[in-house]
Structures are given as structure tokens and as C-alpha cells.
C-alpha positions in Angstrom: -92.4 -9.9 -159.8 -92.2 -9.0 -163.5 -94.1 -10.9 -166.2 -91.2 -11.9 -168.3 -91.2 -14.8 -167.2 -95.2 -15.9 -166.4 -97.1 -18.9 -167.0 -100.2 -17.9 -168.8 -101.7 -21.6 -168.2 -101.6 -21.5 -164.6 -101.5 -17.2 -163.8 -97.9 -17.7 -162.8 -94.9 -15.1 -162.5 -91.3 -15.8 -162.3 -88.5 -13.7 -161.6 -86.2 -15.6 -163.9 -86.5 -18.4 -167.1 -85.2 -21.2 -164.7 -87.8 -20.5 -162.0 -90.1 -20.3 -165.1 -88.7 -23.8 -166.7 -88.4 -25.9 -163.6 -92.2 -24.5 -163.4 -93.1 -25.9 -166.7 -91.3 -29.0 -166.4 -94.2 -29.9 -163.2 -97.0 -29.4 -166.0 -98.6 -32.5 -166.3 -100.4 -33.5 -169.5 -104.9 -34.5 -169.3 -105.0 -37.0 -170.5 -108.3 -36.4 -172.5 -107.1 -33.6 -174.4 -103.6 -31.6 -175.1 -103.8 -29.1 -172.3 -100.6 -28.8 -169.6 -100.9 -27.7 -165.9 -99.4 -28.1 -163.0 -101.7 -30.8 -161.1 -104.1 -28.0 -159.1 -104.9 -26.7 -162.4 -105.6 -29.7 -164.2 -107.7 -31.1 -161.7 -110.0 -27.9 -162.6 -109.4 -28.0 -165.9 -111.0 -32.1 -165.8 -113.5 -31.0 -165.2 -114.6 -29.4 -168.4 -114.4 -33.0 -169.7 -117.2 -34.2 -167.2 -120.0 -31.5 -168.7 -122.6 -33.1 -170.6 -122.4 -31.4 -174.6 -125.5 -28.9 -173.7 -123.0 -27.5 -171.2 -119.8 -27.1 -172.6 -120.1 -23.1 -174.2 -117.4 -22.1 -177.5 -118.6 -18.6 -176.9 -120.1 -16.0 -174.8 -123.4 -15.5 -176.9 -123.6 -19.8 -176.8 -124.2 -18.4 -173.1 -126.2 -15.8 -172.9 -128.5 -17.7 -174.8 -128.2 -20.7 -172.6 -128.8 -18.3 -169.8 -132.0 -16.7 -171.4 -133.5 -20.4 -171.7 -132.7 -21.2 -168.6 -134.4 -18.0 -166.6 -137.3 -18.7 -168.8 -137.8 -22.0 -166.5 -136.6 -20.5 -163.3 -139.5 -21.6 -160.9 -141.1 -17.9 -160.3 -144.2 -16.9 -158.8 -145.8 -17.0 -162.3 -144.0 -20.3 -163.8 -144.8 -22.2 -160.7 -148.5 -20.6 -160.9 -148.8 -21.5 -164.5 -147.4 -25.4 -164.0 -150.2 -25.7 -161.2 -153.1 -24.8 -164.2 -151.2 -27.2 -166.2 -150.9 -29.9 -164.2 -154.8 -28.7 -163.2 -155.7 -29.5 -166.5 -154.2 -32.3 -167.3 -155.7 -34.0 -164.1 -158.8 -33.0 -165.3 -158.5 -34.1 -168.4 -157.3 -37.3 -166.4 -153.9 -37.6 -168.5 -151.4 -39.1 -167.4 -148.0 -37.1 -166.6 -145.6 -37.1 -169.6 -142.3 -37.8 -167.6 -139.1 -39.0 -168.3 -140.2 -42.7 -167.1 -143.6 -42.4 -168.6 -142.6 -42.2 -171.9 -139.5 -44.9 -171.5 -142.0 -47.1 -169.7 -144.2 -47.0 -172.7 -141.4 -47.2 -175.2 -141.1 -50.2 -173.2 -144.0 -52.0 -173.9 -146.1 -49.9 -176.2 -149.1 -47.7 -175.6 -151.9 -49.4 -174.1 -155.7 -48.1 -175.3 -158.5 -48.0 -173.0 -159.5 -51.7 -173.4 -156.3 -52.3 -172.2 -155.2 -53.9 -176.0 -151.9 -52.6 -177.1 -151.4 -50.2 -179.8 -148.1 -50.1 -181.7 
């Protein structure tokens, strides 16, 4: 099939302008942006809108940077050992783990001092 009559959005090629036009008429518009494609391609496109902002990349450099940051925290044997060491040191100091839930609850009720009084 020649590439003279192609829909680049859907990665489809057609033998004539007429069949390409019929295909384009089947395009639907994304309800969140101006993107248009056939329903199958549009379904895949809509997943982009579900991604959190930190996973929406505009360049290859941003993707590379994100991957490097992710690799730093990948559970390698060294990273697991470091995490266990930090956890043991924290327990030795009798500190409470600062999980997101702990921070949220502390924010709601205010940090309590060792004698039970509120800090604020």
C-alpha cells in the first residue's frame, strides 16, 4: 500500500483519497483536548490524561532524568541494606517513622511532646 494516502495519527495507509476520507470521518475528538483519532487510538490516548503530572513528559531528556531518579531507589541489595540500616538506627533512637500517614495525622492533631502536651 502506498503512503500517499495515510493517516499519521492512526498509522494507517489507504489506496485512495476517498478511503482515507472515510477513515478520517470515523475519527472522534478527545473530550479533554484537541486530539482526534479512531476510537481504538483515542482510547489509548485518553490514558495520557489519567497520568499524574510528574509522569507527563515533554522531552526525551525528562524521561531520562525520571528513569535515573527511579534507578536510585530501585530495591537493589545495597539499597535494601541501606534502608534496613536507617530503620535500625531510627528504632535505636526510638523515633517514629515519618510516613505520609503519620505526617498527615500529626498535622491534624499537632505534634505531641513526650509529656503529652501539644506543640504548636
